[in-house]
Z-matrix of the N, CA and C atoms (Angstrom, degrees):
N
C 1 1.460
C 2 1.522 1 110.60
N 3 1.320 2 117.05 1 -41.20
C 4 1.461 3 121.11 2 179.74
C 5 1.523 4 111.90 3 -58.38
N 6 1.344 5 117.31 4 -50.80
C 7 1.465 6 120.95 5 -177.29
C 8 1.536 7 111.84 6 -63.45
N 9 1.299 8 118.05 7 -32.23
C 10 1.455 9 121.68 8 179.63
C 11 1.538 10 110.95 9 -67.06
N 12 1.264 11 116.53 10 -29.09
C 13 1.509 12 120.15 11 -174.77
C 14 1.521 13 113.32 12 -100.76
N 15 1.344 14 118.81 13 -26.25
C 16 1.428 15 121.01 14 -173.79
C 17 1.519 16 109.82 15 -93.90
N 18 1.314 17 116.78 16 119.95
C 19 1.458 18 122.62 17 -175.79
C 20 1.512 19 113.53 18 -108.77
N 21 1.262 20 118.21 19 -24.34
C 22 1.459 21 120.72 20 -175.59
C 23 1.518 22 111.32 21 -115.73
N 24 1.320 23 115.76 22 133.12
C 25 1.456 24 121.45 23 -177.25
C 26 1.524 25 111.09 24 -111.90
N 27 1.269 26 117.56 25 141.60
C 28 1.452 27 123.33 26 172.38
C 29 1.530 28 105.25 27 -79.50
N 30 1.324 29 119.02 28 128.90
C 31 1.449 30 118.89 29 -179.70
C 32 1.543 31 111.89 30 -53.77
N 33 1.304 32 116.97 31 122.74
C 34 1.414 33 122.45 32 -174.91
C 35 1.514 34 111.22 33 -141.67
N 36 1.293 35 117.76 34 142.92
C 37 1.451 36 122.09 35 173.43
C 38 1.528 37 107.45 36 -113.08
N 39 1.312 38 117.45 37 140.83
C 40 1.438 39 122.83 38 -179.40
C 41 1.524 40 110.25 39 -99.25
N 42 1.296 41 115.77 40 118.29
C 43 1.487 42 120.96 41 171.35
C 44 1.504 43 107.41 42 -87.41
N 45 1.314 44 116.75 43 115.52
C 46 1.460 45 121.06 44 -166.22
C 47 1.539 46 110.12 45 -133.20
N 48 1.321 47 115.13 46 143.88
C 49 1.479 48 120.57 47 175.66
C 50 1.517 49 108.42 48 -135.47
N 51 1.313 50 114.97 49 155.71
C 52 1.491 51 119.22 50 178.94
C 53 1.529 52 110.03 51 -69.37
N 54 1.328 53 115.96 52 170.81
C 55 1.453 54 121.24 53 -173.30
C 56 1.541 55 113.08 54 -59.99
N 57 1.324 56 120.18 55 -49.05
C 58 1.472 57 117.46 56 -179.82
C 59 1.540 58 113.34 57 -60.02
N 60 1.305 59 117.72 58 -39.17
C 61 1.454 60 121.00 59 177.57
C 62 1.533 61 111.25 60 -66.71
N 63 1.310 62 115.90 61 -41.59
C 64 1.459 63 119.52 62 178.59
C 65 1.524 64 111.85 63 -60.83
N 66 1.324 65 115.36 64 -47.33
C 67 1.448 66 119.71 65 -179.33
C 68 1.541 67 111.07 66 -63.17
N 69 1.322 68 116.59 67 -42.55
C 70 1.445 69 120.93 68 178.65
C 71 1.523 70 111.13 69 -62.02
N 72 1.302 71 117.99 70 -41.96
C 73 1.450 72 121.04 71 179.76
C 74 1.558 73 111.76 72 -68.36
N 75 1.322 74 115.67 73 -37.75
C 76 1.477 75 118.56 74 -179.39
C 77 1.517 76 111.85 75 -69.84
N 78 1.320 77 118.80 76 -21.44
C 79 1.462 78 121.34 77 177.74
C 80 1.543 79 112.29 78 -58.68
N 81 1.319 80 115.33 79 -25.23
C 82 1.479 81 120.62 80 -176.56
C 83 1.552 82 112.10 81 -86.57
N 84 1.307 83 115.58 82 -3.44
C 85 1.483 84 118.31 83 -179.45
C 86 1.494 85 111.26 84 -97.35
N 87 1.302 86 116.25 85 164.24
C 88 1.464 87 121.29 86 -179.07
C 89 1.549 88 111.78 87 -99.18
N 90 1.298 89 116.40 88 12.14
C 91 1.463 90 119.93 89 179.10
C 92 1.539 91 110.90 90 -73.70
N 93 1.336 92 117.32 91 155.77
C 94 1.467 93 118.35 92 177.10
C 95 1.552 94 109.16 93 -61.24
N 96 1.355 95 115.20 94 143.91
C 97 1.396 96 120.34 95 -179.39
C 98 1.555 97 111.22 96 -70.12
N 99 1.341 98 115.90 97 147.26
C 100 1.456 99 123.95 98 175.87
C 101 1.510 100 110.23 99 -116.20
N 102 1.301 101 116.69 100 163.83
C 103 1.462 102 120.46 101 178.43
C 104 1.538 103 110.56 102 -76.23
N 105 1.291 104 115.62 103 159.15
C 106 1.485 105 120.51 104 176.84
C 107 1.522 106 108.16 105 -60.69
N 108 1.309 107 119.03 106 -40.13
C 109 1.449 108 122.31 107 178.33
C 110 1.519 109 111.88 108 -59.63
N 111 1.312 110 118.49 109 -38.20
C 112 1.466 111 121.24 110 177.60
C 113 1.528 112 110.83 111 -65.58
N 114 1.339 113 116.68 112 -42.54
C 115 1.470 114 119.11 113 178.52
C 116 1.541 115 109.72 114 -64.51
N 117 1.332 116 117.02 115 -42.21
C 118 1.477 117 119.66 116 178.15
C 119 1.500 118 110.93 117 -60.42
N 120 1.292 119 117.28 118 -42.74
C 121 1.455 120 121.75 119 -179.49
C 122 1.541 121 110.51 120 -61.76
N 123 1.333 122 118.27 121 -46.17
C 124 1.459 123 119.94 122 179.97
C 125 1.517 124 111.35 123 -66.87
N 126 1.308 125 118.22 124 -43.22
C 127 1.468 126 120.31 125 179.70
C 128 1.518 127 110.97 126 -58.85
N 129 1.314 128 117.79 127 -41.50
C 130 1.482 129 122.50 128 178.50
C 131 1.533 130 109.84 129 -67.42
N 132 1.325 131 116.23 130 -40.58
C 133 1.449 132 120.97 131 -178.47
C 134 1.539 133 110.12 132 -65.48
N 135 1.314 134 117.88 133 -44.25
C 136 1.467 135 119.81 134 178.40
C 137 1.527 136 112.63 135 -61.71
N 138 1.356 137 116.38 136 -41.21
C 139 1.473 138 119.08 137 177.30
C 140 1.522 139 111.55 138 -64.57
N 141 1.318 140 116.30 139 -37.43
C 142 1.498 141 119.62 140 179.85
C 143 1.521 142 109.61 141 -64.93
N 144 1.329 143 116.87 142 -44.37
C 145 1.447 144 119.42 143 179.28
C 146 1.542 145 110.61 144 -64.90
N 147 1.315 146 118.37 145 -41.27
C 148 1.467 147 121.24 146 179.90
C 149 1.517 148 109.52 147 -61.77
N 150 1.342 149 115.76 148 -42.44
C 151 1.492 150 118.88 149 -179.67
C 152 1.545 151 109.61 150 -65.24
N 153 1.317 152 116.60 151 -45.33
C 154 1.452 153 121.06 152 -178.97
C 155 1.523 154 111.58 153 -61.27
N 156 1.305 155 116.90 154 -37.59
C 157 1.505 156 121.14 155 -177.20
C 158 1.499 157 112.55 156 -93.37
N 159 1.354 158 118.62 157 2.34
C 160 1.437 159 124.41 158 -177.17
C 161 1.516 160 112.67 159 57.03
N 162 1.286 161 116.05 160 37.56
C 163 1.470 162 122.51 161 178.84
C 164 1.536 163 108.90 162 -86.27
N 165 1.296 164 118.29 163 140.36
C 166 1.468 165 119.13 164 175.01
C 167 1.508 166 111.32 165 -68.26
N 168 1.309 167 115.98 166 147.99
C 169 1.468 168 122.92 167 179.18
C 170 1.514 169 106.91 168 -110.07
N 171 1.313 170 117.92 169 116.56
C 172 1.449 171 124.18 170 178.40
C 173 1.499 172 109.41 171 -96.06
N 174 1.285 173 117.80 172 111.90
C 175 1.490 174 123.15 173 -174.54
C 176 1.527 175 109.30 174 -83.60
N 177 1.334 176 113.90 175 93.84
C 178 1.458 177 120.02 176 -178.70
C 179 1.520 178 113.27 177 -74.13
N 180 1.350 179 114.71 178 -10.04
C 181 1.459 180 118.47 179 177.01
C 182 1.549 181 112.92 180 -88.69
N 183 1.316 182 115.82 181 -14.57
C 184 1.441 183 120.14 182 -178.89
C 185 1.508 184 115.37 183 -107.70
N 186 1.321 185 115.43 184 -22.54
C 187 1.469 186 120.03 185 -175.39
C 188 1.485 187 112.06 186 -124.53
N 189 1.291 188 117.68 187 154.98
C 190 1.481 189 122.49 188 -176.97
C 191 1.535 190 108.94 189 -69.15
N 192 1.285 191 112.95 190 162.53
C 193 1.465 192 119.66 191 176.85
C 194 1.518 193 109.54 192 -57.02
N 195 1.290 194 119.11 193 -42.02
C 196 1.457 195 123.48 194 -178.17
C 197 1.539 196 110.71 195 -64.73
N 198 1.349 197 115.86 196 -43.63
C 199 1.477 198 119.57 197 178.79
C 200 1.520 199 111.27 198 -63.41
N 201 1.346 200 117.47 199 -42.12
C 202 1.425 201 122.11 200 178.80
C 203 1.522 202 111.20 201 -62.78
N 204 1.321 203 116.47 202 -42.15
C 205 1.445 204 120.35 203 177.14
C 206 1.529 205 111.85 204 -63.20
N 207 1.307 206 116.88 205 -43.27
C 208 1.477 207 119.97 206 176.37
C 209 1.525 208 112.29 207 -58.66
N 210 1.337 209 115.78 208 -43.60
C 211 1.445 210 120.94 209 179.08
C 212 1.533 211 109.58 210 -61.64
N 213 1.322 212 116.39 211 -45.58
C 214 1.451 213 121.77 212 -177.46
C 215 1.530 214 110.99 213 -63.54
N 216 1.317 215 115.60 214 -44.89
C 217 1.499 216 119.77 215 177.99
C 218 1.513 217 111.38 216 -62.61
N 219 1.328 218 118.22 217 -40.07
C 220 1.469 219 120.97 218 179.05
C 221 1.534 220 108.50 219 -65.38
N 222 1.324 221 116.56 220 -43.69
C 223 1.486 222 119.65 221 179.87
C 224 1.531 223 110.37 222 -60.88
N 225 1.315 224 117.17 223 -42.21
C 226 1.480 225 120.16 224 177.77
C 227 1.511 226 111.03 225 -62.96
N 228 1.331 227 117.77 226 -47.41
C 229 1.454 228 122.19 227 179.86
C 230 1.546 229 110.38 228 -60.20
N 231 1.344 230 115.37 229 -47.31
C 232 1.488 231 118.84 230 179.33
C 233 1.547 232 111.61 231 -61.58
N 234 1.342 233 115.03 232 -38.22
C 235 1.463 234 118.57 233 -176.73
C 236 1.529 235 111.37 234 -69.71
N 237 1.328 236 117.18 235 -37.99
C 238 1.455 237 120.63 236 -178.83
C 239 1.535 238 111.71 237 -71.06
N 240 1.315 239 116.54 238 -26.54
C 241 1.479 240 120.11 239 179.49
C 242 1.519 241 112.21 240 -72.29
N 243 1.346 242 118.30 241 -23.83
C 244 1.448 243 122.87 242 -178.93
C 245 1.528 244 112.10 243 -75.04
N 246 1.333 245 117.37 244 -18.90
C 247 1.475 246 120.47 245 -176.82
C 248 1.510 247 113.13 246 -78.40
């Protein structure tokens, strides 16, 4: 229902990591634990939304923090030049 009604997207980049990396990172938080299936569901949902909105996906599990930041800054600069 949401996708059928929403036509305009705020420019957004998705910082995304695979399931093992996500679970490992979440172990350091104090939030209540979730099931692996819940994490899989959200990871898939975020990728689907990014694809639908043509948002770039920044793989924080594959690239260093510095590389991800450089990509994000380039994406912002390129996006603002189009306006």
